[in-house]
C-alpha positions as CSV (number, residue, x, y, z in Angstrom):
1,X,15.9,53.6,12.5
2,X,17.1,56.6,10.6
3,X,14.8,59.1,8.8
4,X,16.6,60.9,5.9
5,X,15.9,62.6,2.5
6,X,15.8,60.1,-0.3
7,X,18.7,59.5,-2.8
8,X,18.8,58.2,-6.3
9,X,19.9,54.8,-5.1
10,X,16.6,54.6,-3.1
11,X,14.2,54.9,-6.1
12,X,13.9,51.1,-6.7
13,X,13.1,50.4,-3.1
14,X,10.5,53.2,-3.0
15,X,9.0,51.9,-6.3
16,X,8.7,48.4,-4.8
17,X,7.1,49.7,-1.6
18,X,4.5,51.9,-3.2
19,X,3.6,49.4,-6.0
20,X,3.3,46.6,-3.5
21,X,0.4,48.4,-1.9
22,X,-0.9,49.7,-5.2
23,X,-1.3,46.0,-6.5
24,X,-3.6,45.5,-3.4
25,X,-5.7,48.6,-4.3
26,X,-4.5,50.4,-1.2
27,X,-2.7,53.3,-2.9
28,X,-2.1,54.7,-6.3
29,X,0.8,53.2,-8.4
30,X,3.7,55.4,-9.2
31,X,5.9,54.8,-12.2
32,X,9.7,55.1,-11.8
33,X,9.8,58.2,-14.0
34,X,7.5,60.0,-11.6
35,X,9.6,58.9,-8.6
36,X,12.8,60.2,-10.2
37,X,11.1,63.6,-11.0
38,X,9.7,63.9,-7.4
39,X,12.7,62.4,-5.6
40,X,13.6,65.7,-3.8
41,X,10.1,65.5,-2.1
42,X,10.8,62.0,-0.7
43,X,11.9,61.0,2.7
44,X,12.8,57.5,3.6
45,X,13.1,55.4,6.8
46,X,16.2,53.3,6.8
47,X,17.0,50.4,9.1
48,X,20.4,48.6,8.8
49,X,20.9,50.1,5.4
50,X,17.5,49.0,4.0
51,X,14.7,51.4,3.1
52,X,11.7,50.2,5.2
53,X,9.4,53.2,4.6
54,X,9.0,56.2,2.3
55,X,6.7,59.0,1.5
56,X,6.8,62.6,0.1
57,X,5.7,66.1,1.0
58,X,4.4,67.8,-2.0
59,X,3.9,71.5,-1.9
60,X,0.5,72.6,-3.3
61,X,0.3,76.3,-2.5
62,X,1.8,79.0,-0.3
63,X,0.2,77.5,2.8
64,X,-0.6,74.0,1.8
65,X,1.3,70.7,1.3
66,X,0.2,67.1,0.8
67,X,1.7,63.9,2.2
68,X,1.8,61.5,-0.7
69,X,2.9,57.9,-1.3
70,X,3.4,57.0,2.4
71,X,4.3,53.3,2.5
72,X,6.0,51.0,5.0
73,X,7.5,47.7,4.2
74,X,4.9,45.1,5.4
75,X,7.6,43.3,7.4
76,X,8.1,46.5,9.4
77,X,4.6,47.8,10.1
78,X,3.4,48.5,13.6
79,X,6.8,49.8,14.6
80,X,6.1,53.5,14.4
81,X,7.8,54.0,11.1
82,X,4.9,55.6,9.4
83,X,4.4,58.0,12.4
84,X,8.1,59.0,12.3
85,X,7.8,59.8,8.6
86,X,4.7,61.9,9.2
87,X,6.4,63.7,12.0
88,X,9.4,64.4,9.6
89,X,7.0,65.8,7.0
90,X,5.2,68.0,9.6
91,X,8.6,69.3,10.8
92,X,9.6,70.1,7.2
93,X,6.3,71.8,6.6
94,X,6.7,73.9,9.7
95,X,10.3,74.8,8.6
96,X,8.9,75.9,5.2
97,X,6.3,78.1,6.9
98,X,3.3,76.1,5.7
99,X,0.1,76.4,7.7
100,X,-1.7,73.2,6.6
101,X,-0.8,69.6,5.5
102,X,-3.3,67.2,4.1
103,X,-3.4,63.6,2.8
104,X,-5.9,61.7,0.6
105,X,-5.9,58.2,2.1
106,X,-7.6,54.9,2.8
107,X,-5.8,54.8,6.1
108,X,-7.9,57.4,7.9
109,X,-7.4,56.0,11.4
110,X,-3.6,56.1,11.1
111,X,-3.7,59.9,10.2
112,X,-6.2,60.6,13.0
113,X,-3.8,59.1,15.5
114,X,-1.1,61.4,14.1
115,X,-3.4,64.5,14.9
116,X,-5.1,65.0,11.5
117,X,-8.8,65.7,11.2
118,X,-11.2,64.3,8.7
119,X,-12.6,66.8,6.2
120,X,-14.7,66.6,3.1
121,X,-12.6,66.5,0.0
122,X,-14.6,69.3,-1.4
123,X,-13.0,71.6,1.1
124,X,-9.6,71.2,-0.6
125,X,-8.6,74.0,-3.0
126,X,-9.0,73.7,-6.8
127,X,-5.2,73.2,-7.1
128,X,-5.7,69.7,-5.5
129,X,-8.5,68.8,-8.0
130,X,-6.1,69.6,-10.9
131,X,-4.4,66.4,-10.1
132,X,-7.4,64.4,-9.0
133,X,-9.1,64.9,-12.4
134,X,-6.2,62.9,-14.0
135,X,-6.4,60.0,-11.6
136,X,-7.7,56.7,-12.8
137,X,-9.9,56.5,-9.8
138,X,-11.7,59.8,-10.6
139,X,-14.6,60.5,-10.0
140,X,-15.1,57.3,-8.0
141,X,-12.3,57.8,-5.5
142,X,-12.7,56.2,-2.2
143,X,-9.9,58.0,-0.5
144,X,-10.7,60.2,2.4
145,X,-9.2,63.7,3.1
146,X,-7.5,64.5,6.3
147,X,-5.8,67.7,7.3
148,X,-3.7,69.1,10.1
149,X,-3.3,72.8,10.9
150,X,0.3,73.8,12.0
151,X,0.9,76.5,14.6
152,X,2.6,79.5,13.1
153,X,5.5,81.4,14.6
154,X,7.8,80.4,17.4
């Protein structure tokens, strides 16, 4: 398996992955236009030339980023692909000098196994709520907030 930054040619595979889970109510749908606009935030997991996982690291503020749209092809789950993507996002966040990374998720246990801690959504900054207010699930969102604090320096 190879973890790499996404390319234009990956958009259709990312779109299918995300919207597969969105149809099940397990994550928010993303239109293709949004994927193209945010492509530089995306990282993919590739196996034998096929995109088998994807997600993005979205910078919110000077010390904060969000892991978004993390999805693994259902035929490839339970192989550590999601964990490898999260590790890639955390490495990228450290490289950028970010102190915190969070996710809003229905998959709390997965993120806890990756070292995140559960926090009340109300603890997240106003910048986060700017986007939540436009979500079709707002104000009845069932996602939970998880966060990890990254060591600085070194």
